[in-house]
C-alpha positions as CSV (number, residue, x, y, z in Angstrom):
1,M,38.0,12.7,17.2
2,R,38.4,13.9,20.8
3,T,36.9,11.8,23.5
4,K,35.0,14.8,24.7
5,H,33.3,15.3,21.4
6,L,32.6,11.6,21.0
7,K,31.0,11.5,24.4
8,R,28.6,14.3,23.4
9,I,27.7,12.5,20.2
10,V,26.9,9.3,22.2
11,D,24.9,11.3,24.7
12,V,22.8,12.9,22.0
13,L,22.2,9.5,20.4
14,L,21.2,8.1,23.7
15,G,18.8,10.9,24.3
16,I,17.2,10.5,20.8
17,G,17.1,6.7,21.3
18,L,15.3,7.0,24.7
19,L,12.8,9.4,23.2
20,L,12.0,6.9,20.5
21,L,11.8,3.9,22.9
22,M,9.3,5.7,25.1
23,S,7.2,6.5,22.0
24,Y,6.3,3.0,21.1
25,Q,3.2,3.9,19.1
26,V,5.4,6.0,16.8
27,T,8.0,3.4,16.0
28,G,6.1,0.1,16.1
29,E,7.3,-3.2,17.5
30,A,10.2,-4.1,15.2
31,T,11.8,-0.6,15.2
32,H,11.3,-0.5,19.0
33,E,13.3,-3.7,19.4
34,W,16.1,-2.7,17.1
35,T,16.3,0.7,18.8
36,G,16.6,-1.0,22.1
37,I,19.5,-3.1,20.8
38,G,21.2,0.0,19.5
39,M,20.6,1.8,22.8
40,T,22.2,-1.1,24.7
41,A,25.3,-1.0,22.5
42,L,25.5,2.8,23.0
43,M,25.1,2.5,26.7
44,L,28.0,0.0,26.9
45,W,30.1,2.3,24.7
46,H,29.2,5.2,27.0
47,Q,30.5,3.2,30.0
48,I,33.8,2.6,28.2
49,L,34.2,6.3,27.3
50,N,33.7,7.1,31.0
51,G,36.4,4.7,32.2
52,K,38.1,7.4,34.1
53,W,35.0,7.9,36.3
54,Y,35.1,4.2,37.2
55,A,38.8,4.3,37.9
56,A,38.2,7.1,40.4
57,L,35.2,5.5,42.0
58,F,36.9,4.5,45.2
59,K,39.3,7.4,45.4
60,G,39.0,10.8,46.9
61,R,36.4,12.3,49.3
62,Y,32.7,11.8,48.8
63,S,30.8,15.0,49.1
64,P,27.0,15.0,49.2
65,L,26.9,15.9,45.5
66,R,29.3,13.1,44.5
67,I,27.2,10.6,46.5
68,A,24.1,11.7,44.7
69,Q,25.8,11.5,41.3
70,T,27.2,8.0,42.1
71,L,23.8,6.7,43.3
72,I,21.9,8.0,40.3
73,N,24.6,6.7,37.8
74,A,24.6,3.3,39.5
75,A,20.8,3.1,39.6
76,L,20.5,4.1,36.0
77,L,23.1,1.5,34.8
78,I,21.5,-1.3,36.8
79,C,18.0,-0.3,35.7
80,F,19.0,0.0,32.0
81,L,20.7,-3.4,32.0
82,L,17.7,-5.1,33.6
83,T,15.4,-3.4,31.1
84,A,17.5,-4.6,28.2
85,L,17.4,-8.1,29.7
86,C,13.6,-8.1,29.9
87,G,13.4,-6.6,26.4
88,I,15.6,-9.4,25.0
89,N,13.3,-11.9,26.8
90,M,10.3,-10.6,24.8
91,S,12.1,-10.1,21.5
92,V,10.3,-11.3,18.4
93,H,12.1,-9.4,15.7
94,A,15.7,-8.5,16.8
95,V,17.0,-11.4,18.9
96,P,14.2,-14.0,19.3
97,F,16.7,-16.8,19.7
98,L,17.9,-15.2,23.1
99,G,14.4,-15.0,24.7
100,D,12.0,-17.1,26.8
101,F,14.1,-17.3,30.0
102,L,11.5,-15.4,31.9
103,R,7.7,-16.0,32.1
104,A,6.2,-13.7,29.4
105,S,3.8,-11.9,31.7
106,L,6.5,-11.2,34.3
107,G,9.1,-10.1,31.7
108,R,6.6,-7.7,30.1
109,R,5.5,-6.1,33.4
110,L,9.1,-5.8,34.6
111,H,10.1,-4.2,31.3
112,L,7.3,-1.7,31.6
113,T,8.3,-0.7,35.1
114,L,12.1,-0.7,34.6
115,S,11.9,1.3,31.3
116,H,10.0,4.1,33.0
117,W,12.6,4.2,35.9
118,C,15.3,4.4,33.2
119,F,13.4,7.3,31.7
120,V,13.3,9.2,35.0
121,L,16.9,8.4,36.0
122,M,18.3,9.4,32.7
123,G,16.5,12.7,33.0
124,L,18.0,13.2,36.4
125,H,21.4,12.1,35.1
126,L,21.3,14.6,32.2
127,G,20.1,17.4,34.6
128,L,23.2,16.8,36.8
129,H,25.4,17.6,33.9
130,I,23.3,20.2,32.1
131,Q,25.1,23.2,33.7
132,A,28.4,22.1,32.1
133,M,26.8,21.9,28.7
134,F,25.6,25.5,28.9
135,R,28.7,26.9,30.7
136,G,29.2,29.4,27.8
137,V,26.0,31.3,28.5
138,R,27.2,34.2,30.6
139,K,24.5,36.8,30.6
140,S,22.5,36.5,33.8
141,S,19.3,37.8,32.2
142,T,19.5,35.1,29.5
143,R,20.0,32.5,32.2
144,R,17.1,33.7,34.2
145,L,14.9,33.7,31.1
146,G,16.0,30.2,30.2
147,W,15.5,29.0,33.8
148,G,12.0,30.4,34.0
149,G,11.0,28.9,30.6
150,A,12.4,25.6,31.7
151,M,10.4,25.7,34.9
152,L,7.2,26.4,33.1
153,A,7.8,23.7,30.5
154,S,8.7,21.3,33.3
155,G,5.4,22.1,34.9
156,A,3.7,21.0,31.7
157,G,5.9,17.9,31.7
158,F,4.9,17.0,35.2
159,W,1.2,17.4,34.2
160,L,1.7,15.0,31.3
161,F,3.6,12.7,33.6
162,L,0.5,12.4,35.8
163,K,-2.0,12.5,32.9
164,N,-0.2,9.7,31.0
165,N,-0.2,7.4,34.1
166,Y,3.6,7.3,34.6
167,P,3.3,6.8,38.4
168,D,1.3,3.6,37.8
169,Y,4.1,2.2,35.5
170,L,6.8,3.3,37.9
171,F,5.3,1.6,40.9
172,Y,4.3,-1.7,39.3
173,R,0.6,-1.0,39.5
174,V,-0.5,-2.1,36.0
175,P,0.5,-5.1,33.9
176,F,0.6,-3.3,30.6
177,A,0.8,0.2,29.1
178,F,-2.2,2.2,27.9
179,I,-1.2,3.4,24.4
180,D,-3.2,5.8,22.4
181,Y,-2.6,4.9,18.7
182,D,-4.8,7.8,17.6
183,K,-2.2,10.4,18.7
184,S,-0.1,11.9,16.0
185,A,3.6,11.2,16.1
186,W,4.7,14.8,16.7
187,L,2.3,15.0,19.7
188,V,3.6,11.7,21.2
189,L,7.2,12.8,20.8
190,T,6.5,16.3,22.2
191,E,4.8,15.0,25.2
192,T,7.6,12.5,25.9
193,L,10.1,15.3,25.5
194,L,8.3,17.6,28.0
195,I,8.0,14.8,30.6
196,S,11.7,14.2,30.2
197,L,12.3,17.9,30.7
198,F,10.7,17.9,34.1
199,W,13.2,15.3,35.3
200,V,16.1,17.1,33.6
201,F,15.0,20.3,35.4
202,A,14.8,18.5,38.7
203,G,18.2,16.9,38.2
204,A,19.7,20.3,37.4
205,Q,18.7,21.6,40.8
206,I,20.5,18.8,42.7
207,P,24.0,20.4,42.3
208,K,22.7,23.7,43.6
209,L,21.1,22.1,46.6
210,L,24.1,19.9,47.5
211,N,26.9,22.2,46.6
212,Q,28.3,23.3,50.0
213,R,29.6,26.5,48.5
214,A,26.2,27.6,47.0
215,E,24.5,30.5,48.6
216,K,21.2,30.0,50.6
217,K,19.4,32.2,48.0
218,E,20.5,29.9,45.2
219,K,19.4,26.8,47.1
220,L,16.0,28.4,47.9
221,I,15.4,29.3,44.2
222,A,16.3,25.7,43.2
223,V,13.8,24.3,45.7
224,L,11.1,26.8,44.7
225,G,11.6,26.0,41.0
226,V,10.9,22.3,41.5
227,V,8.0,23.0,43.8
228,A,6.5,25.4,41.3
229,A,6.9,22.9,38.4
230,V,5.2,20.2,40.5
231,A,2.4,22.7,41.6
232,I,1.8,23.6,37.9
233,G,1.6,19.9,37.0
234,V,-0.7,18.9,39.9
235,G,-2.9,22.0,39.4
236,S,-3.3,21.3,35.7
237,K,-4.2,17.7,36.4
238,I,-6.9,18.8,38.8
239,L,-8.3,21.4,36.3
240,F,-8.0,19.3,33.2
């Protein structure tokens, strides 16, 4: 199997795994832990498959876009490893013999905050590379339709981001997650997917903004797209 195809498979599995990890009430504690172990293994494999990127890390010129990509990638990796470490500390089902090296309350709160930062950063990371994934779509009308639909869905995602208290988790404001066990599995997964879509959409605009060859019109549309998605989210939060 070609490395390119293998990378895509690993990326898809990481995306599915993240969706499940952020939907704790769907999987339950034991499955959540084992999914986390699997995600950690996949993330390490992902780093090995991207060895060429690491080999070129200190070579060549750093454009604004390359700096942004490097910072997001580094932050995601560090955040993911720390999240995994805190998860191992709390493990009851998967690796209980490796835990108890952090105070339980501290480990739980750090895991909550770091996992949500991983969620945001992975969305931005995917967004940075989404254009390459859809390079085969050539019709401008199709692209505009897809972009508009993604912007509207991202607005719904940002509303859910606010409604489900993600900012509190990201900024270490609460010691535990508020989980609604009465929600159906499909609704939990759909909401999580939409929240992720906002960050993917925002990440997809970064290359347009930082590409020195991009036209001013393209950069303006990128900014307006994110602003519109945020406005839809904030407006929906105020109304609902």
